[in-house]
RODO-2510 file (C-alpha; in nm, 4 decimals, decimal comma):
residues 209
     n   res          X          Y          Z
     1     m     3,9628     3,6283     3,1002
     2     s     3,6973     3,8875     3,0164
     3     v     3,6419     4,0180     2,6642
     4     l     3,7928     4,3517     2,7630
     5     g     4,0986     4,1762     2,9082
     6     q     4,1473     3,9791     2,5868
     7     i     4,1181     4,2948     2,3796
     8     l     4,3648     4,4856     2,5964
     9     r     4,6180     4,2037     2,5835
    10     s     4,5877     4,1690     2,2054
    11     l     4,6356     4,5446     2,1541
    12     q     4,9161     4,5952     2,4047
    13     d     5,2425     4,7116     2,2554
    14     s     5,5023     4,4370     2,2876
    15     q     5,7809     4,6882     2,3606
    16     d     5,6480     4,9504     2,5974
    17     g     5,3103     4,7955     2,6923
    18     r     5,1111     5,1041     2,5895
    19     l     4,7601     5,0843     2,4459
    20     d     4,5956     5,2782     2,1664
    21     p     4,2560     5,3764     2,3153
    22     d     4,1033     5,4243     1,9708
    23     k     4,1935     5,0678     1,8730
    24     v     4,0466     4,9421     2,1993
    25     c     3,7204     5,1201     2,1175
    26     v     3,7130     4,9741     1,7656
    27     q     3,7608     4,6213     1,9003
    28     l     3,4930     4,6738     2,1645
    29     v     3,2504     4,8017     1,9000
    30     r     3,3080     4,4811     1,7025
    31     a     3,2561     4,2731     2,0159
    32     c     2,9309     4,4593     2,0887
    33     r     2,8031     4,3986     1,7367
    34     h     2,8890     4,0281     1,7592
    35     a     2,7159     4,0015     2,0994
    36     e     2,4118     4,1848     1,9621
    37     q     2,3866     3,9422     1,6688
    38     h     2,4224     3,6451     1,9040
    39     l     2,1480     3,7851     2,1276
    40     a     1,9179     3,8392     1,8270
    41     g     1,9732     3,4779     1,7186
    42     l     1,8776     3,3473     2,0619
    43     e     1,5679     3,5667     2,0646
    44     r     1,4617     3,4214     1,7272
    45     q     1,5117     3,0700     1,8640
    46     c     1,2960     3,1480     2,1666
    47     r     1,0185     3,2895     1,9481
    48     q     1,0267     2,9770     1,7289
    49     l     0,9992     2,7487     2,0307
    50     r     0,7097     2,9526     2,1691
    51     r     0,5267     2,9116     1,8360
    52     e     0,5893     2,5365     1,8510
    53     q     0,4517     2,5293     2,2060
    54     a     0,1375     2,7104     2,0934
    55     a     0,0887     2,4662     1,8050
    56     l     0,1320     2,1707     2,0422
    57     d    -0,1237     2,3203     2,2807
    58     t    -0,3726     2,3563     1,9964
    59     g    -0,3112     2,0001     1,8786
    60     r    -0,3532     1,8628     2,2307
    61     a    -0,6858     2,0383     2,2758
    62     e    -0,8110     1,9034     1,9422
    63     l    -0,7044     1,5481     2,0336
    64     q    -0,8779     1,5702     2,3697
    65     q    -1,1996     1,6778     2,1998
    66     a    -1,1694     1,3947     1,9449
    67     i    -1,1104     1,1410     2,2228
    68     s    -1,4158     1,2653     2,4090
    69     r    -1,6338     1,2286     2,1001
    70     q    -1,5018     0,8787     2,0282
    71     e    -1,5575     0,7702     2,3874
    72     q    -1,9184     0,8788     2,3659
    73     a    -1,9528     0,6730     2,0476
    74     v    -1,8024     0,3680     2,2225
    75     l    -2,0421     0,4082     2,5130
    76     a    -2,3361     0,4265     2,2733
    77     a    -2,2204     0,1103     2,0941
    78     l    -2,1773    -0,0773     2,4245
    79     n    -2,5194     0,0338     2,5378
    80     a    -2,6645    -0,1012     2,2127
    81     q    -2,4751    -0,4310     2,2597
    82     a    -2,2820    -0,3651     1,9358
    83     q    -1,9598    -0,5235     2,0586
    84     e    -1,7757    -0,5291     1,7272
    85     q    -1,8502    -0,1655     1,6578
    86     a    -1,7459    -0,0795     2,0123
    87     r    -1,4094    -0,2522     1,9596
    88     q    -1,3493    -0,0640     1,6357
    89     l    -1,4327     0,2669     1,8001
    90     a    -1,2201     0,1788     2,1048
    91     a    -0,9259     0,1071     1,8749
    92     r    -0,9609     0,4590     1,7421
    93     v    -0,9692     0,5959     2,0983
    94     a    -0,6514     0,4033     2,1842
    95     e    -0,4794     0,5454     1,8768
    96     l    -0,5787     0,8991     1,9699
    97     e    -0,4621     0,8508     2,3278
    98     d    -0,1241     0,7303     2,2028
    99     r    -0,0946     1,0427     1,9913
   100     l    -0,1933     1,2572     2,2895
   101     a     0,0703     1,0931     2,5121
   102     n     0,3375     1,1350     2,2449
   103     g     0,2349     1,4979     2,2082
   104     r     0,2783     1,5512     2,5823
   105     a     0,6282     1,4017     2,5646
   106     e     0,7120     1,6254     2,2692
   107     q     0,5782     1,9268     2,4555
   108     t     0,7923     1,8436     2,7597
   109     t     1,1009     1,8285     2,5395
   110     s     1,0089     2,1554     2,3691
   111     q     0,9589     2,3263     2,7064
   112     r     1,3033     2,2107     2,8234
   113     q     1,4562     2,3520     2,5067
   114     l     1,2727     2,6809     2,5571
   115     d     1,3933     2,7053     2,9181
   116     y     1,7510     2,6382     2,8014
   117     y     1,7461     2,9047     2,5304
   118     q     1,5793     3,1555     2,7596
   119     r     1,8630     3,1122     3,0097
   120     r     2,1191     3,1539     2,7319
   121     r     1,9359     3,4633     2,6048
   122     l     1,9447     3,6186     2,9515
   123     q     2,3182     3,5491     2,9825
   124     a     2,3804     3,6916     2,6350
   125     e     2,1796     4,0037     2,7212
   126     r     2,3878     4,0628     3,0356
   127     h     2,7083     4,0065     2,8376
   128     y     2,5947     4,2537     2,5705
   129     h     2,5137     4,5260     2,8244
   130     d     2,8454     4,4645     2,9997
   131     l     3,0304     4,5110     2,6699
   132     c     2,8378     4,8323     2,6045
   133     r     2,9372     4,9602     2,9490
   134     q     3,3029     4,8708     2,8837
   135     l     3,2846     5,0474     2,5478
   136     s     3,1486     5,3610     2,7146
   137     m     3,4309     5,3506     2,9702
   138     a     3,6895     5,2985     2,6946
   139     k     3,5524     5,5984     2,5060
   140     a     3,5654     5,8039     2,8241
   141     t     3,9272     5,7002     2,8843
   142     s     4,0157     5,7902     2,5268
   143     c     3,8510     6,1291     2,5739
   144     v     4,0507     6,1972     2,8921
   145     q     4,3783     6,0979     2,7273
   146     k     4,3096     6,3219     2,4293
   147     t     4,2171     6,6103     2,6613
   148     m     4,5375     6,5740     2,8606
   149     a     4,7392     6,5500     2,5395
   150     a     4,5759     6,8710     2,4189
   151     i     4,6675     7,0421     2,7482
   152     r     5,0290     6,9354     2,7083
   153     r     5,0384     7,0612     2,3503
   154     h     4,8458     7,3829     2,4252
   155     p     4,9217     7,5201     2,7726
   156     q     4,6632     7,7914     2,7232
   157     v     4,3857     7,5306     2,7620
   158     k     4,2427     7,5717     3,1075
   159     l     4,2899     7,2787     3,3437
   160     l     3,9476     7,3574     3,4881
   161     n     3,7848     7,2417     3,1659
   162     a     3,9724     6,9134     3,1863
   163     r     3,8662     6,8638     3,5465
   164     q     3,5056     6,9299     3,4561
   165     a     3,5305     6,6751     3,1737
   166     v     3,6758     6,4168     3,4135
   167     r     3,3943     6,4781     3,6651
   168     q     3,1341     6,4366     3,3911
   169     i     3,2983     6,1151     3,2735
   170     r     3,3053     5,9741     3,6261
   171     a     2,9406     6,0618     3,6790
   172     r     2,8502     5,8917     3,3506
   173     e     3,0475     5,5812     3,4496
   174     q     2,8703     5,5668     3,7870
   175     a     2,5312     5,5996     3,6174
   176     l     2,6176     5,3201     3,3753
   177     a     2,7370     5,0966     3,6594
   178     q     2,4141     5,1612     3,8526
   179     e     2,2044     5,0756     3,5465
   180     a     2,4015     4,7531     3,5010
   181     e     2,3383     4,6534     3,8650
   182     e     1,9653     4,7217     3,8305
   183     r     1,9474     4,5064     3,5163
   184     c     2,1297     4,2234     3,6957
   185     d     1,9025     4,3065     4,0388
   186     n     1,2507     1,2935     2,7342
   187     a     0,9353     1,1110     2,8558
   188     p     0,8697     0,7523     2,7266
   189     v     0,6036     0,6871     2,4607
   190     h     0,2834     0,5495     2,6144
   191     s     0,0696     0,2779     2,4606
   192     h    -0,3038     0,2374     2,5148
   193     s    -0,4674    -0,0930     2,4245
   194     v    -0,8177    -0,1549     2,2981
   195     e    -0,8953    -0,3666     2,6054
   196     q    -0,7936    -0,0825     2,8385
   197     v    -1,0239     0,1595     2,6609
   198     l    -1,3123    -0,0888     2,6601
   199     d    -1,2680    -0,1745     3,0291
   200     r    -1,2606     0,1907     3,1275
   201     l    -1,5658     0,2830     2,9254
   202     r    -1,7584    -0,0276     3,0366
   203     r    -1,6997     0,0815     3,3966
   204     q    -1,8329     0,4261     3,3096
   205     l    -2,1376     0,2633     3,1508
   206     d    -2,1951     0,0371     3,4516
   207     a    -2,1667     0,3343     3,6861
   208     r    -2,4446     0,5149     3,4970
   209     s    -2,6842     0,2180     3,5063
***
């Protein structure tokens, strides 16, 4: 059942089934405020995840640069036949590559979370605009009922004015409906060994010679 349907059922008189349009409007205003707060919370969550993504991008770039520098140092040590130094430097490269792989996995998870919250934010935004449209229609209905009540109490009120008000309300409802339609148109941790780094860089060194 829609929010408006729940509100109407909760406000319906148990005896004659009549509704108080003013109470309906009050309940819809509360629902709109709640939906607006929910939407704002999702927007904050999306902004936080985007900041985390940016930080992960920066960290990945820094790790890639560090790995490149360390690889050059390993190549220099191999070229100088300094095997022990090359192993120590290769161990550092392996450590950095592990961190880079873990960072990629973390970034994948963060991106999935961002996609999830962006979908929820879009749904919440549509729900909020739908509630606002229902509130506008409820206010229009309340206005019509009050106008007709005034006509019954004061026969001197011209019916033409009431008809004009109804036409304006219908036009506003159609415009709101058109606007609504337009708005609607974890990876495993990798491990890199010292031997893998050394083998790869030795092949690079052999290819240069």
